[in-house]
N, C-alpha and C positions, 0 to 999 in steps of 0.2 A: 558351443553353443545351441540350444535348440532349434529345430525346422522353423518353427511356429517364432520364434525369438530374429531369426535373424534377417528375415525381409523389410522387419520393422526398423532394425537398426540401418541398414541400409538407405531405406526413406529417411532417417535422420540424417545420417552422414552426409546424403547427398543436398539437402535441406540448409546444412550449416556452410554445407562448402560453394554451395550455391548462392546462399546468402553473403557468406565472404565477398568472392568472387564481384556481387555487384555493386558492395560498399566503396566510393569515391576513396582515393589513397587519401589519407589525411595528412595533411604540411608537418615535418618534423618542428620540435618547435625548440626555444632557445633552452628550453627545460629538461637537462639529461634525465630527472627521474620522472619527468611526464612521460618522455616517450617511452623510456623503460617500461611503466606500467602500462601502456596499451600494448608494445610488444608482449608483454610475458599474458596478455590477454589473447593476444592473439593464436601465440602456443596454446594454451588453455583451451580454446575454442575448437583448434585444430585435434586435437586428442582426445577431449571428453565427447560423449554419447548424448543426446537427446533422452531424459527418461520418458518409461516406458510403465505400465500397471504392473509392469512384474518388478521394478525398483519398490520397495517397501513404505519409503517415502512418499510413491505417486499412484500407489494402487487404486484407489477409488477416484484417482481423477487421469482419465483418456485424453490425451492431446493430439490424438494421430490427426485429428479434423485440421489443427494450427498446421503440423508438418505436411499436409498433403496439400497446402496450397501453397502459392508461390508469394513474396514478399519481396520489396525492394525500399530502401531509404531515398527518401524527396530526395530530388535532381535540384527544386525549384518551392522558392515558399509561394504559399498561395497568398494573393494580395486579397486582405478584405478591408471590410469597412469599418469604420467608428461604430456600427449601430449592432454590427456582428459582434464584435467582441465584449461593448459596455454593458451588455446582458448579462456576461456571468462575473461582471465584477461584484465585488464584496462592500457591501456600504463603510462597515468601520475600518476596513484596511484600504490606508492612503498610501501605501509602499506597495507595488504589485513587482513578479517579472514576469512576464508572457511568454509561450514560445509554440509555434505553430507548427504543427510537423515533427517537432523535432530542433526547429530551428529561435533561434531567439530574434523575439520582436521588439527592437526597442522602441517604437513608435508607440507601441500600444502598453510600455512598461512604466513603472517609474521607482529609477533605483534609484538607492542611498546611501548618503556615508555620512547621514547627520548623527552628532553625537559619537563619531567613531565607526558608529555601526556600519556593517558592509553589507549590503545587499544587491547584488550584481551579477551581470552574467561572467564563466569562467576567464574569459580571454582577459576583461577590465580588472577583475579582482586577482589576477593572477602577475598584473602586471604591476600592483604594488603591495599584493597582501602574501604574494608567494611562499614568505617564512611560514604563516599564518594558515596556511593551504597544504601545502608538503606532509607533514606529521601526518595527516588525516587522510583526505584522500588515496580514497583506493586501499586504505588499512583495516577496515571493519566490513565491509561486503568483498568475500572471502571469494575469488574466483576460481581457486585450483579444483574444488571437487564442485564448480555449481554454474552450469551452459550458460546460464541465462544473463547471470552476474558478470561474466567473464564477455558474454557478447555485449554486454552493453558498455566495459570497459571499454572494448576495442575500439569500438566509436566511438569512441569519447571525443565531443568536441566541444559543444557547447552545454553547460551545466548551472544552475541554479546554486548560488551561495550565498550563504548568510551568516555571520561572521559579528558576535556578538561580546563589546569588551566588559572585560574584566568590571564587576558592580555596578552594570549600565542595564536599567529597567526599560524594556522597549514598551509601550502603553498600546500601543496600535497594533493591531496581526498585520504578517509580513504572509500576501498571499503569494502562492505560485500556482500559476495557472497553466494546464497543458493543453491547447486544443486539438485535436485530430481533424482534419478536413478534408484527405485523399485516403480512396480506395488503394486498396491492394500494397498498402503503405506500410512499412515498419520504422517506429518513431524508438530511441531509448533516451528518454528520460533522466536525467540526472539532478540528485540534488546534495549538497553539502549544509548541515546547520551544524557551526560549533559555539558552543554558548560556554564563553569564559569563566572562571570562577566567579560568584556570587550573580549574577547573570539573569535575567527573564526574560524569555520572548514566547510568542504564542506564535507559530507558522500553520497557515495552511496549503494542502497539497491536495492538489486540486486536479479532477481529469474530466476532461467533455471532449462531445464531439458534434462538429457544427457542422451540416451537410448544405449545400447550394440550393436554392432553391427549386421544386422542382425537381429536384435528382432522387434515387433510391437511395435507402439505406446500405450498404457496402461494408464489406468485411476489412479491418488494417489489425496491423496489431502494435500493441506499446509493451514494451521490454523495458520496466524502470526500475532505476538502483536508487537509496534514499541514503545517507550516512549522517546520524545524529551524536552529536559526543556534546556532554556534558561536562562541563570540568568540578572541582569540588562547588559543593551550596548552589549550580545551576540550576534553575528552575525551566522546564520546556515543555510546553503546549503544544501536542503533535496532534492535530486536523486532519484524516486524510477521507477523501469523498472520491471513490470514484463510479462516476455514471457517464460511459460510453455507452456506444452505439448495441443494439442486440447482438447485431452478425460481429462484434469486434473482438480480438482476443489482447487480453491481457495480464499477463505475470509482471511481478513487482517483489523487488528481496529492499527490507531495510532493515538496517543494522545499528542496533544503539549501545553506545557505550557511556557508563555510570561512574562516576566520581564518586567521593567523598561526601555524605549526605544530600546527594544531587536529590532531583526531584523532577522524574519523568513523566507525564501525563499524555495518552494518546486514546483517540477517538478514533476510528474508522467505521467509515459506511462502505458497501458494495453494493449499488443496484444496476450495474450494467451490465454489457459483453457477454456474447455466448458460450468464452470459456476464460472464467478468471481465476487466478490464484496469490495468494498473498502469502510470503513468508517475513516473520515479524521476528527478528533476534536480537534479545534482551541481554548486556551483558552487563555486572556489578564487578568493577573492578576494584571498587572500595568500599570500608566497611559504613554501614548505614545510610544506603540509598534506598529511594522509593520508589517503583513505578506503580500506575494503573494504568491496564490496558481495558477497554473498551469498544465492544465490535456487534455490529448489525447487517447482517446477510439479511436482503429481503428479495427473493428469485420467484422466475415465473416462468411459463413455457417450458422449453425446454433447455434454460439455462444451466450452467453448472458451475458453480462459486466455492474455490477452496481455500481453506484459512488455516495455515499454519503457525504456531508462534512457539518460542521456546525462550524462557526465563531462566538465565544461569546466576543460580545466586554463586557466584563465588568467592564470597567476603564474607564476615560475621555481621549481623542485627542490620541485614537488609528488612525491606519490607515490599511487599505486590501484591496485586490487589489484580484480578481479573474476571469480567462477564461479556462472554462473546453471546449472541443470540441469533437464531435463521427462523426467516419464516419463508417456509415453502410452499408455492402451489403449482398448478398444472402438473406438468411432468417434469420438473426440475428437479435436482442435487446438491445437496450443498453438504460442504465436506468442512469438519474441525477438529483439529492435532493439534493439544496445547499440551505442552512439555511444561513443566518448571522440575528445575535440576538445582538440586542442592550438594555442592560440593563439601568432601571433607574436610574440615576448618571453618565452615560457615555455620556457625555456633547463633543461636538464637536469631533464625530466621524464620519468619513468618509470612506464610504463604496461603493464599486462598486464590481458588480459581471455581467457576462454576461455568458452562452450557446449558444454556435454555434454547431448546429448539421446538417450532410449531409449523405442524403438518395441515397444509389445508384440501386437502385432495389425498385419494387413494394412491394414485399413482407417484406424488411427490416421495423423494428419498433424500433422507439424512443419514449422513455416516459420522459419527465422532468420536474422538478416541481422546479423551486427557487421560493425561501420565505424571507419575511423580516418581523423581528416581533422587532417593534420598543417600546421600553419605555422611551424613552427621548425626550425631544423638539428640542433641537438645534443639529441636527443631518445634516451629507450630504450625502443621499444612495441610491444607484440607482440598479437595476438589470433587466435583458433583458435576452430574450432565442427567438430562430431562429430555423425552421428546414425546411430544401429546398433542392432541387435535385441540379445537379451542371449548372449553368448559360448557357442557348445556345446558349447566344451572342460571350457568352466567349470562348463556344466550336469552334461556329463557324468561330469566329476570328482566335481561332491558325488553323483552317482547311485552311485559305486563305492564313493561310502563310506556307501551304506545308504539315502541318500534318495529318495522317488518323485521322477518328473520334475516335477510340480506343488509340491512343496517347495523342489526345488533353483532352480526357476526364481523361486521367490518370495522364496528367500532372495538372490539375485544380484539381485532388481530392490528389496528393502527395503536391501541394503549400498549399491545404486547412491545413492538417498536418503540415506540416514544421512550420508553427510558429508558433507553440509550442516547436519543436524538439528545433529551434535555439536558447530557451531559455537556453537549456545545458550551461553552461559553461565549460563544458570540451570536446575538442577538437575530440580525440578519440571514445569517448561514443559516441556525436552528429554525427561523422561520419555512426558508427554503423549502428544505429537509422534510419537517412535519407537512409543510404543502405535500411533496414528492411523495411521501408513505400513504398521505390518506389519499391522493389520488390512484398510486399504487394497489393497495389493498382495497380500494373502491371496486377497480377493475380485475382483480385476482380473480379466479373460479372458487 
């Protein structure tokens, strides 16, 4: 180990040891498999190190700001009023689970078991559906090489569980709302979505921040893990929105398993956090699966937002489509790394990936790395990336129609991001995000 690396590794090790030491001891459960899951994750945390820019997968994303700060798990739940929570609700979502600083908040939730659909906190779901949860919880988000996933699993206590029985179509979206309220706090949100054969569901995974009146924005750390399992012919629409505070840290891992002829549609939107990282790994486990991944990053100031995706075509006749856009202003830095892997034998794979990026200032920065790794001969795969600024002719055209230069630039910037927002099939959420994007593009330098 080099002299320049050793201090960084030491700081990272001390950070993890401190975090583990400050975590309240979790009570053992009657379920041996759940205890074993946590214990294995604790072992991994004690042996793994935090990534640095010397690690290839993190070379554009320096998280030393995170490791130099002190965070502790919440020891008590913040008392909120109905008005504090209600404005985060999504009109179409009649079923929701709310978590405050990592703790399940049943008073603000509307859990359900209608039509056999389970939308519940882990402790309640496991009491009646342990056999449906055990084969999936912790089996897709691998902990032996990912210190953040290991940390999340080691601290696993509350979690959002959605189980849709065979052949059931859930009409209204399910809202999983995670609210951060306390400074210098680490929370470990967990989600498990199981869509059994022939089922259909839309899930909104939503990360927000709520500061008390007259309080200043402070740093907190969200370390989230989500596992989504689609059985044969299942259809899941997964909307993920990260709109935390501008001083927050947000690191998330999402692992998706696709069964035969299943269909996974994802839209992820990253607006907040000082430093954020989203790892999305989709594995095709049977023939004929279909996935669509759309993403939008909109940042400014000194924000850093990193999106890493991997679509693993392990079986034949898979289809994947990906569009990821970044809008970067100020001195912000966006990163996109999109890998499409086609394994040997995965013939007739059809994969397309596009990354389009917009720089609004001279100091804004984008690093993009689209990847294709193909080990089969009969495939149709394309990828591409573009980085540019606003089209001067487009700005001039709008000015000729009476808009000021600033208004013209704002309108074109908004239109660039709205293409992704428009793919969200929930009207009220789409309207919220359109307004947010419009407001943020108006304020961007």
